[in-house]
C-alpha positions as a Markdown table, in Angstrom:
| # | Residue | x | y | z |
|---|---|---|---|---|
| 1 | Met | -202.3 | -61.4 | -34.5 |
| 2 | Leu | -203.6 | -59.4 | -37.3 |
| 3 | Arg | -202.7 | -55.7 | -37.7 |
| 4 | Leu | -205.2 | -52.9 | -38.2 |
| 5 | Glu | -204.9 | -50.6 | -41.3 |
| 6 | Trp | -207.2 | -47.6 | -42.1 |
| 7 | Lys | -207.7 | -47.0 | -45.8 |
| 8 | Glu | -207.5 | -43.3 | -46.9 |
| 9 | Leu | -211.2 | -43.2 | -47.7 |
| 10 | Ala | -212.1 | -44.5 | -44.3 |
| 11 | Arg | -210.0 | -41.8 | -42.6 |
| 12 | Asp | -211.6 | -39.2 | -44.8 |
| 13 | Asp | -215.0 | -40.5 | -43.9 |
| 14 | Leu | -214.2 | -40.3 | -40.2 |
| 15 | Asn | -212.7 | -36.9 | -40.4 |
| 16 | Gln | -215.7 | -35.5 | -42.3 |
| 17 | Ile | -218.2 | -37.0 | -39.8 |
| 18 | Ile | -216.3 | -35.6 | -36.9 |
| 19 | Glu | -216.0 | -32.2 | -38.4 |
| 20 | His | -219.7 | -32.1 | -39.2 |
| 21 | Ile | -220.6 | -33.0 | -35.6 |
| 22 | Ala | -218.0 | -30.7 | -34.2 |
| 23 | Asp | -219.7 | -27.7 | -35.8 |
| 24 | Asp | -222.6 | -28.1 | -33.4 |
| 25 | Asn | -221.1 | -30.1 | -30.5 |
| 26 | Pro | -217.3 | -30.5 | -30.2 |
| 27 | Asp | -217.5 | -32.7 | -27.1 |
| 28 | Ala | -219.9 | -35.2 | -28.9 |
| 29 | Ala | -217.6 | -35.2 | -31.9 |
| 30 | Ala | -214.5 | -36.0 | -29.7 |
| 31 | Thr | -216.4 | -38.8 | -27.9 |
| 32 | Leu | -217.6 | -40.3 | -31.1 |
| 33 | Ala | -214.1 | -40.2 | -32.6 |
| 34 | Asp | -212.7 | -41.9 | -29.5 |
| 35 | Asp | -215.4 | -44.5 | -29.5 |
| 36 | Ile | -214.9 | -45.4 | -33.2 |
| 37 | Glu | -211.1 | -45.6 | -32.8 |
| 38 | Ala | -211.3 | -47.7 | -29.7 |
| 39 | Lys | -213.8 | -50.2 | -31.2 |
| 40 | Ala | -211.8 | -50.4 | -34.4 |
| 41 | Ala | -208.6 | -51.0 | -32.5 |
| 42 | Arg | -210.1 | -54.2 | -31.1 |
| 43 | Leu | -211.0 | -55.7 | -34.5 |
| 44 | Pro | -207.7 | -57.6 | -34.9 |
| 45 | Glu | -208.5 | -59.6 | -31.8 |
| 46 | His | -212.0 | -60.6 | -32.9 |
| 47 | Pro | -212.3 | -59.8 | -36.7 |
| 48 | Glu | -215.2 | -62.2 | -37.3 |
| 49 | Leu | -217.3 | -60.9 | -34.4 |
| 50 | Tyr | -219.4 | -58.5 | -36.5 |
| 51 | Arg | -222.0 | -59.1 | -39.2 |
| 52 | Val | -221.3 | -60.1 | -42.7 |
| 53 | Gly | -221.3 | -57.0 | -44.9 |
| 54 | Arg | -223.6 | -56.1 | -47.7 |
| 55 | Lys | -220.7 | -56.3 | -50.2 |
| 56 | Lys | -219.1 | -59.6 | -50.6 |
| 57 | Gly | -215.9 | -60.1 | -48.6 |
| 58 | Thr | -216.7 | -57.3 | -46.1 |
| 59 | Arg | -218.0 | -57.1 | -42.5 |
| 60 | Glu | -219.9 | -54.3 | -40.8 |
| 61 | Met | -219.4 | -53.1 | -37.2 |
| 62 | Val | -222.1 | -50.9 | -35.8 |
| 63 | Val | -220.1 | -48.5 | -33.6 |
| 64 | His | -222.9 | -46.2 | -32.8 |
| 65 | Pro | -226.6 | -46.3 | -33.7 |
| 66 | Asn | -225.9 | -44.0 | -36.6 |
| 67 | Tyr | -222.5 | -45.1 | -37.8 |
| 68 | Ile | -221.1 | -48.3 | -39.3 |
| 69 | Val | -217.4 | -49.2 | -39.9 |
| 70 | Ile | -217.0 | -51.4 | -43.0 |
| 71 | Tyr | -213.9 | -53.6 | -43.1 |
| 72 | Gln | -212.4 | -56.7 | -44.6 |
| 73 | Val | -210.2 | -59.3 | -43.1 |
| 74 | Gln | -207.1 | -60.3 | -45.1 |
| 75 | Lys | -204.4 | -62.9 | -44.1 |
| 76 | Thr | -202.4 | -60.5 | -41.9 |
| 77 | Val | -204.5 | -57.3 | -41.7 |
| 78 | Val | -207.9 | -56.0 | -40.9 |
| 79 | Glu | -208.5 | -53.2 | -43.4 |
| 80 | Ile | -211.0 | -50.4 | -42.4 |
| 81 | Leu | -212.5 | -49.5 | -45.8 |
| 82 | Arg | -215.2 | -46.9 | -44.9 |
| 83 | Val | -217.1 | -45.3 | -42.1 |
| 84 | Lys | -220.7 | -44.6 | -43.1 |
| 85 | His | -223.8 | -43.1 | -41.7 |
| 86 | Ala | -226.3 | -45.9 | -41.1 |
| 87 | Ala | -229.1 | -44.2 | -43.0 |
């Protein structure tokens, strides 16, 4: 099975998103963080399940109507590259 690896930029993206949401609604921020982490954790089981990304060699997982996890699949690892707002 593949292993999951979060790149530093992706972790930074997620932290910034959660901090921004937490300013207004800490419960919603925690729920979103848990949802993104849980869905990302399942990527090694089904890495090709989500759509082909806009950049060559990537895939995009919509984890919430407003947020997309951008990742790439390597031989032994699924790398989470970024977490972006869908707009």
